[in-house]
SEDREN-897038 format. One record per residue (C-alpha): residue number from 1; residue in three letters; x negated, y, z. Coordinates in steps of 0.001 Angstrom, whole numbers, always signed. Layout:
residues N
<atom n="NUM" res="ALA" c1="X" c2="Y" c3="Z"/>
...
END
This chain:
residues 228
<atom n="1" res="MET" c1="+16755" c2="+10423" c3="+15213"/>
<atom n="2" res="LEU" c1="+14894" c2="+7330" c3="+16371"/>
<atom n="3" res="ALA" c1="+13846" c2="+9028" c3="+19580"/>
<atom n="4" res="ASP" c1="+17409" c2="+9890" c3="+20670"/>
<atom n="5" res="ALA" c1="+18056" c2="+6813" c3="+22868"/>
<atom n="6" res="LYS" c1="+19617" c2="+7965" c3="+26120"/>
<atom n="7" res="GLY" c1="+18361" c2="+5018" c3="+28199"/>
<atom n="8" res="LEU" c1="+15036" c2="+3263" c3="+28437"/>
<atom n="9" res="VAL" c1="+13336" c2="+2125" c3="+25250"/>
<atom n="10" res="ALA" c1="+11366" c2="-1170" c3="+25421"/>
<atom n="11" res="VAL" c1="+8716" c2="-1603" c3="+22706"/>
<atom n="12" res="ILE" c1="+7491" c2="-5202" c3="+22493"/>
<atom n="13" res="SER" c1="+3854" c2="-5480" c3="+21445"/>
<atom n="14" res="PRO" c1="+2184" c2="-8822" c3="+20578"/>
<atom n="15" res="HIS" c1="-1320" c2="-7486" c3="+21359"/>
<atom n="16" res="LEU" c1="-3023" c2="-4647" c3="+23197"/>
<atom n="17" res="ASP" c1="-2820" c2="-2046" c3="+20384"/>
<atom n="18" res="ASP" c1="+137" c2="-3075" c3="+18207"/>
<atom n="19" res="ALA" c1="+2739" c2="-839" c3="+19871"/>
<atom n="20" res="VAL" c1="+551" c2="+2259" c3="+19605"/>
<atom n="21" res="PHE" c1="-700" c2="+1547" c3="+16089"/>
<atom n="22" res="SER" c1="+2829" c2="+832" c3="+14798"/>
<atom n="23" res="CYS" c1="+5016" c2="+2971" c3="+17091"/>
<atom n="24" res="GLY" c1="+2786" c2="+5694" c3="+18515"/>
<atom n="25" res="ASP" c1="+4807" c2="+8500" c3="+16941"/>
<atom n="26" res="LEU" c1="+8050" c2="+7016" c3="+18246"/>
<atom n="27" res="LEU" c1="+6545" c2="+6625" c3="+21742"/>
<atom n="28" res="ALA" c1="+5276" c2="+10207" c3="+21672"/>
<atom n="29" res="HIS" c1="+8813" c2="+11456" c3="+21064"/>
<atom n="30" res="THR" c1="+10560" c2="+9135" c3="+23554"/>
<atom n="31" res="ALA" c1="+11033" c2="+10354" c3="+27084"/>
<atom n="32" res="ASN" c1="+11610" c2="+6970" c3="+28739"/>
<atom n="33" res="ALA" c1="+9665" c2="+4153" c3="+27155"/>
<atom n="34" res="THR" c1="+7978" c2="+980" c3="+28371"/>
<atom n="35" res="VAL" c1="+5520" c2="-985" c3="+26234"/>
<atom n="36" res="VAL" c1="+5731" c2="-4726" c3="+26966"/>
<atom n="37" res="THR" c1="+2559" c2="-6474" c3="+25757"/>
<atom n="38" res="VAL" c1="+2741" c2="-10260" c3="+25320"/>
<atom n="39" res="CYS" c1="-811" c2="-11522" c3="+24770"/>
<atom n="40" res="THR" c1="-2794" c2="-10266" c3="+27752"/>
<atom n="41" res="GLY" c1="-3960" c2="-13499" c3="+29392"/>
<atom n="42" res="LEU" c1="-7454" c2="-14941" c3="+29677"/>
<atom n="43" res="PRO" c1="-8374" c2="-18210" c3="+27944"/>
<atom n="44" res="ASP" c1="-9219" c2="-21302" c3="+30014"/>
<atom n="45" res="ASP" c1="-12893" c2="-20600" c3="+29229"/>
<atom n="46" res="PRO" c1="-13387" c2="-16860" c3="+29975"/>
<atom n="47" res="MET" c1="-16920" c2="-16989" c3="+28545"/>
<atom n="48" res="ARG" c1="-15643" c2="-18051" c3="+25113"/>
<atom n="49" res="LEU" c1="-16622" c2="-15726" c3="+22297"/>
<atom n="50" res="THR" c1="-14497" c2="-15558" c3="+19163"/>
<atom n="51" res="ASP" c1="-15560" c2="-13950" c3="+15914"/>
<atom n="52" res="TRP" c1="-13101" c2="-11072" c3="+16378"/>
<atom n="53" res="ASP" c1="-14340" c2="-10281" c3="+19908"/>
<atom n="54" res="ARG" c1="-17943" c2="-10396" c3="+18654"/>
<atom n="55" res="ASP" c1="-17061" c2="-7986" c3="+15842"/>
<atom n="56" res="CYS" c1="-15489" c2="-5670" c3="+18467"/>
<atom n="57" res="GLY" c1="-18775" c2="-5599" c3="+20415"/>
<atom n="58" res="PHE" c1="-17997" c2="-7994" c3="+23247"/>
<atom n="59" res="ALA" c1="-20044" c2="-10868" c3="+24706"/>
<atom n="60" res="SER" c1="-17144" c2="-12939" c3="+26044"/>
<atom n="61" res="ALA" c1="-13357" c2="-13199" c3="+26142"/>
<atom n="62" res="SER" c1="-13413" c2="-12032" c3="+29751"/>
<atom n="63" res="GLU" c1="-15278" c2="-8868" c3="+28834"/>
<atom n="64" res="ALA" c1="-13012" c2="-8307" c3="+25842"/>
<atom n="65" res="MET" c1="-9734" c2="-8639" c3="+27733"/>
<atom n="66" res="ALA" c1="-10917" c2="-6425" c3="+30621"/>
<atom n="67" res="GLU" c1="-11870" c2="-3606" c3="+28285"/>
<atom n="68" res="ARG" c1="-8880" c2="-4024" c3="+26046"/>
<atom n="69" res="LEU" c1="-6527" c2="-3739" c3="+29011"/>
<atom n="70" res="GLN" c1="-8225" c2="-487" c3="+29978"/>
<atom n="71" res="GLU" c1="-8056" c2="+855" c3="+26436"/>
<atom n="72" res="ASN" c1="-4360" c2="+93" c3="+26286"/>
<atom n="73" res="ARG" c1="-3670" c2="+1773" c3="+29623"/>
<atom n="74" res="ARG" c1="-5507" c2="+4891" c3="+28497"/>
<atom n="75" res="ALA" c1="-3565" c2="+4946" c3="+25229"/>
<atom n="76" res="LEU" c1="-216" c2="+4547" c3="+26975"/>
<atom n="77" res="ALA" c1="-1147" c2="+7326" c3="+29437"/>
<atom n="78" res="ILE" c1="-1812" c2="+9661" c3="+26522"/>
<atom n="79" res="LEU" c1="+1686" c2="+8882" c3="+25172"/>
<atom n="80" res="GLY" c1="+3282" c2="+9216" c3="+28581"/>
<atom n="81" res="CYS" c1="+4874" c2="+5780" c3="+28694"/>
<atom n="82" res="ASP" c1="+4800" c2="+2821" c3="+31063"/>
<atom n="83" res="GLY" c1="+3361" c2="-597" c3="+30340"/>
<atom n="84" res="GLN" c1="+3998" c2="-4220" c3="+31311"/>
<atom n="85" res="GLU" c1="+1622" c2="-7139" c3="+30604"/>
<atom n="86" res="LEU" c1="+3106" c2="-10607" c3="+30221"/>
<atom n="87" res="GLY" c1="-113" c2="-12606" c3="+30548"/>
<atom n="88" res="LEU" c1="+421" c2="-15066" c3="+27695"/>
<atom n="89" res="PRO" c1="-2645" c2="-16073" c3="+25615"/>
<atom n="90" res="ASP" c1="-3805" c2="-14562" c3="+22328"/>
<atom n="91" res="SER" c1="-3769" c2="-17263" c3="+19656"/>
<atom n="92" res="GLN" c1="-7499" c2="-16727" c3="+19038"/>
<atom n="93" res="TYR" c1="-8098" c2="-18293" c3="+22477"/>
<atom n="94" res="VAL" c1="-5951" c2="-21442" c3="+22222"/>
<atom n="95" res="SER" c1="-5877" c2="-24319" c3="+19747"/>
<atom n="96" res="ASP" c1="-2176" c2="-25086" c3="+20284"/>
<atom n="97" res="TRP" c1="+283" c2="-22346" c3="+21143"/>
<atom n="98" res="GLN" c1="+3324" c2="-24621" c3="+21231"/>
<atom n="99" res="PRO" c1="+3276" c2="-25208" c3="+25026"/>
<atom n="100" res="HIS" c1="+3607" c2="-21460" c3="+25475"/>
<atom n="101" res="MET" c1="+6733" c2="-21049" c3="+23342"/>
<atom n="102" res="GLU" c1="+9287" c2="-21679" c3="+26067"/>
<atom n="103" res="PRO" c1="+7418" c2="-19467" c3="+28573"/>
<atom n="104" res="LEU" c1="+7389" c2="-16728" c3="+25897"/>
<atom n="105" res="ARG" c1="+11130" c2="-16968" c3="+25418"/>
<atom n="106" res="GLN" c1="+11924" c2="-17053" c3="+29150"/>
<atom n="107" res="THR" c1="+9501" c2="-14222" c3="+29955"/>
<atom n="108" res="LEU" c1="+11019" c2="-12017" c3="+27321"/>
<atom n="109" res="ILE" c1="+14523" c2="-12785" c3="+28627"/>
<atom n="110" res="ASP" c1="+13387" c2="-11958" c3="+32133"/>
<atom n="111" res="VAL" c1="+11761" c2="-8671" c3="+31166"/>
<atom n="112" res="LEU" c1="+14769" c2="-7507" c3="+29114"/>
<atom n="113" res="GLN" c1="+17089" c2="-8383" c3="+31984"/>
<atom n="114" res="ALA" c1="+14861" c2="-6489" c3="+34437"/>
<atom n="115" res="LEU" c1="+14324" c2="-3387" c3="+32274"/>
<atom n="116" res="GLN" c1="+17862" c2="-3217" c3="+30849"/>
<atom n="117" res="PRO" c1="+16688" c2="-1121" c3="+27899"/>
<atom n="118" res="GLN" c1="+19157" c2="+757" c3="+25744"/>
<atom n="119" res="ARG" c1="+16944" c2="+105" c3="+22729"/>
<atom n="120" res="VAL" c1="+14583" c2="-2817" c3="+21986"/>
<atom n="121" res="VAL" c1="+11875" c2="-2120" c3="+19410"/>
<atom n="122" res="MET" c1="+10162" c2="-5302" c3="+18201"/>
<atom n="123" res="PRO" c1="+7609" c2="-6289" c3="+15549"/>
<atom n="124" res="LEU" c1="+8979" c2="-7133" c3="+12140"/>
<atom n="125" res="GLY" c1="+6588" c2="-10081" c3="+12313"/>
<atom n="126" res="LEU" c1="+3975" c2="-9791" c3="+9601"/>
<atom n="127" res="PHE" c1="+1006" c2="-12045" c3="+8766"/>
<atom n="128" res="HIS" c1="-439" c2="-12776" c3="+12255"/>
<atom n="129" res="ASP" c1="+826" c2="-15920" c3="+14038"/>
<atom n="130" res="ASP" c1="+1341" c2="-14005" c3="+17325"/>
<atom n="131" res="HIS" c1="+3379" c2="-11322" c3="+15561"/>
<atom n="132" res="VAL" c1="+5550" c2="-13876" c3="+13797"/>
<atom n="133" res="ARG" c1="+6286" c2="-15974" c3="+16912"/>
<atom n="134" res="VAL" c1="+7067" c2="-12899" c3="+19043"/>
<atom n="135" res="SER" c1="+9338" c2="-11537" c3="+16323"/>
<atom n="136" res="ASN" c1="+11140" c2="-14857" c3="+15780"/>
<atom n="137" res="THR" c1="+11695" c2="-15318" c3="+19517"/>
<atom n="138" res="LEU" c1="+13191" c2="-11810" c3="+19823"/>
<atom n="139" res="LEU" c1="+15407" c2="-12378" c3="+16780"/>
<atom n="140" res="SER" c1="+16792" c2="-15400" c3="+18587"/>
<atom n="141" res="LEU" c1="+17665" c2="-13207" c3="+21591"/>
<atom n="142" res="ILE" c1="+19713" c2="-10516" c3="+19814"/>
<atom n="143" res="GLU" c1="+22919" c2="-12434" c3="+20408"/>
<atom n="144" res="ALA" c1="+22146" c2="-12748" c3="+24153"/>
<atom n="145" res="PHE" c1="+21700" c2="-8949" c3="+24458"/>
<atom n="146" res="PRO" c1="+24475" c2="-7616" c3="+22142"/>
<atom n="147" res="ALA" c1="+24861" c2="-4268" c3="+23903"/>
<atom n="148" res="ARG" c1="+21310" c2="-3252" c3="+23007"/>
<atom n="149" res="GLU" c1="+20209" c2="-1393" c3="+19931"/>
<atom n="150" res="TRP" c1="+17614" c2="-3452" c3="+18095"/>
<atom n="151" res="LEU" c1="+14928" c2="-2050" c3="+15824"/>
<atom n="152" res="ALA" c1="+11986" c2="-3745" c3="+14079"/>
<atom n="153" res="TYR" c1="+8803" c2="-1867" c3="+13374"/>
<atom n="154" res="GLU" c1="+6524" c2="-2490" c3="+10450"/>
<atom n="155" res="ASP" c1="+3375" c2="-4072" c3="+11842"/>
<atom n="156" res="ILE" c1="+354" c2="-1846" c3="+11159"/>
<atom n="157" res="PRO" c1="-2040" c2="-2602" c3="+9449"/>
<atom n="158" res="TYR" c1="-495" c2="-5866" c3="+8135"/>
<atom n="159" res="ARG" c1="+2384" c2="-4085" c3="+6307"/>
<atom n="160" res="ALA" c1="-203" c2="-2770" c3="+3808"/>
<atom n="161" res="ARG" c1="-615" c2="-6289" c3="+2401"/>
<atom n="162" res="ALA" c1="+1297" c2="-6715" c3="-862"/>
<atom n="163" res="ARG" c1="+4939" c2="-7840" c3="-493"/>
<atom n="164" res="LEU" c1="+4672" c2="-8900" c3="+3140"/>
<atom n="165" res="VAL" c1="+7413" c2="-6510" c3="+4282"/>
<atom n="166" res="GLU" c1="+9786" c2="-7573" c3="+1465"/>
<atom n="167" res="GLU" c1="+9199" c2="-11275" c3="+2107"/>
<atom n="168" res="ARG" c1="+9760" c2="-10897" c3="+5851"/>
<atom n="169" res="LEU" c1="+12984" c2="-8917" c3="+5344"/>
<atom n="170" res="PHE" c1="+14239" c2="-11746" c3="+3154"/>
<atom n="171" res="GLU" c1="+13414" c2="-14284" c3="+5907"/>
<atom n="172" res="ILE" c1="+15190" c2="-12207" c3="+8540"/>
<atom n="173" res="ARG" c1="+18310" c2="-11758" c3="+6412"/>
<atom n="174" res="ALA" c1="+18314" c2="-15520" c3="+5806"/>
<atom n="175" res="ARG" c1="+18664" c2="-15948" c3="+9559"/>
<atom n="176" res="GLY" c1="+21986" c2="-14060" c3="+9453"/>
<atom n="177" res="VAL" c1="+20597" c2="-10733" c3="+10710"/>
<atom n="178" res="TYR" c1="+21578" c2="-7564" c3="+8859"/>
<atom n="179" res="VAL" c1="+18587" c2="-5286" c3="+8227"/>
<atom n="180" res="HIS" c1="+18826" c2="-1608" c3="+7302"/>
<atom n="181" res="ARG" c1="+16071" c2="+959" c3="+6859"/>
<atom n="182" res="GLY" c1="+15796" c2="+3463" c3="+9713"/>
<atom n="183" res="PRO" c1="+14293" c2="+6960" c3="+9724"/>
<atom n="184" res="ALA" c1="+10637" c2="+7606" c3="+10504"/>
<atom n="185" res="PRO" c1="+9811" c2="+9756" c3="+13558"/>
<atom n="186" res="ALA" c1="+7869" c2="+12985" c3="+13182"/>
<atom n="187" res="ARG" c1="+4113" c2="+12660" c3="+13187"/>
<atom n="188" res="SER" c1="+2370" c2="+13474" c3="+16474"/>
<atom n="189" res="GLN" c1="-1127" c2="+14469" c3="+17627"/>
<atom n="190" res="GLN" c1="-639" c2="+12242" c3="+20682"/>
<atom n="191" res="LYS" c1="-630" c2="+9157" c3="+18464"/>
<atom n="192" res="VAL" c1="-3877" c2="+10245" c3="+16835"/>
<atom n="193" res="GLU" c1="-5497" c2="+10564" c3="+20273"/>
<atom n="194" res="ALA" c1="-3955" c2="+7331" c3="+21588"/>
<atom n="195" res="VAL" c1="-5232" c2="+5326" c3="+18615"/>
<atom n="196" res="LEU" c1="-8749" c2="+6549" c3="+19305"/>
<atom n="197" res="ALA" c1="-8514" c2="+4993" c3="+22772"/>
<atom n="198" res="TYR" c1="-8838" c2="+1565" c3="+21144"/>
<atom n="199" res="ARG" c1="-12532" c2="+1937" c3="+20426"/>
<atom n="200" res="SER" c1="-13289" c2="-1777" c3="+20409"/>
<atom n="201" res="GLN" c1="-10497" c2="-2632" c3="+17977"/>
<atom n="202" res="LEU" c1="-11399" c2="+166" c3="+15585"/>
<atom n="203" res="ALA" c1="-14962" c2="-1200" c3="+15689"/>
<atom n="204" res="GLY" c1="-13628" c2="-4608" c3="+14700"/>
<atom n="205" res="PHE" c1="-11818" c2="-3130" c3="+11705"/>
<atom n="206" res="GLY" c1="-14990" c2="-1214" c3="+10798"/>
<atom n="207" res="ARG" c1="-13085" c2="+2066" c3="+10651"/>
<atom n="208" res="ARG" c1="-9652" c2="+3527" c3="+11289"/>
<atom n="209" res="PRO" c1="-7271" c2="+1516" c3="+9068"/>
<atom n="210" res="ASP" c1="-5915" c2="+3628" c3="+6167"/>
<atom n="211" res="ASP" c1="-2389" c2="+2401" c3="+6958"/>
<atom n="212" res="LEU" c1="-2377" c2="+4517" c3="+10136"/>
<atom n="213" res="ALA" c1="-2153" c2="+7634" c3="+7994"/>
<atom n="214" res="ARG" c1="+1260" c2="+6583" c3="+6600"/>
<atom n="215" res="PRO" c1="+4582" c2="+7316" c3="+8380"/>
<atom n="216" res="GLU" c1="+5767" c2="+4576" c3="+10690"/>
<atom n="217" res="GLY" c1="+8454" c2="+2214" c3="+9326"/>
<atom n="218" res="TYR" c1="+11567" c2="+957" c3="+11168"/>
<atom n="219" res="TRP" c1="+14475" c2="-1346" c3="+10367"/>
<atom n="220" res="ALA" c1="+17766" c2="-1524" c3="+12281"/>
<atom n="221" res="LEU" c1="+18819" c2="-5070" c3="+13151"/>
<atom n="222" res="ALA" c1="+22368" c2="-6300" c3="+13762"/>
<atom n="223" res="LEU" c1="+24281" c2="-9570" c3="+13754"/>
<atom n="224" res="ASN" c1="+27248" c2="-8071" c3="+11930"/>
<atom n="225" res="GLU" c1="+27386" c2="-5513" c3="+9148"/>
<atom n="226" res="GLU" c1="+29673" c2="-3173" c3="+11071"/>
<atom n="227" res="ALA" c1="+26929" c2="-2586" c3="+13656"/>
<atom n="228" res="LYS" c1="+24574" c2="-986" c3="+11216"/>
END
């Protein structure tokens, strides 16, 4: 079972909702989990208003991040797991993310060394630039943390886009990483309740994404075929 890890499970989330949307059932069935959220920092201009934040009902980036942090903390409390916030910027707030790439890599190394998780659960890396860069950075760290069990989750709701999962699996295998389908955890009422904590993001989508009704999807990652 996916939830049978004996040590701590670290779920890496690009944004303040991705881990719960994509892994809420897994988190509900895991006794010792920490969600590490990457993009939790404010932009240089906290009064900036992006189209997404406006659609979510906010008047500024500062207001959006303050409420989104609270939504995420409420959701994680429902699931009974801890959270860490890395303070890097959401790509909607910066014109050039390149200067943040090395801080992203080093911060992820630091947090994995500090947490010492038995299992790392990371985004497969679909569609969104933040998801792809977080996924690619973590793929590059598998060799540095060989004693860990690595899983990739299918990013909800982006996995619903035609062929995205298949194309991403091809890219990951081309990097020399073996990928094998893992089992889906049992559905949980806690995930349903935790998803509803993200009121602003559901408002941005216009409704609860249909993809949330499907079982979660996971892929085991390894640098050699014998580790599958």
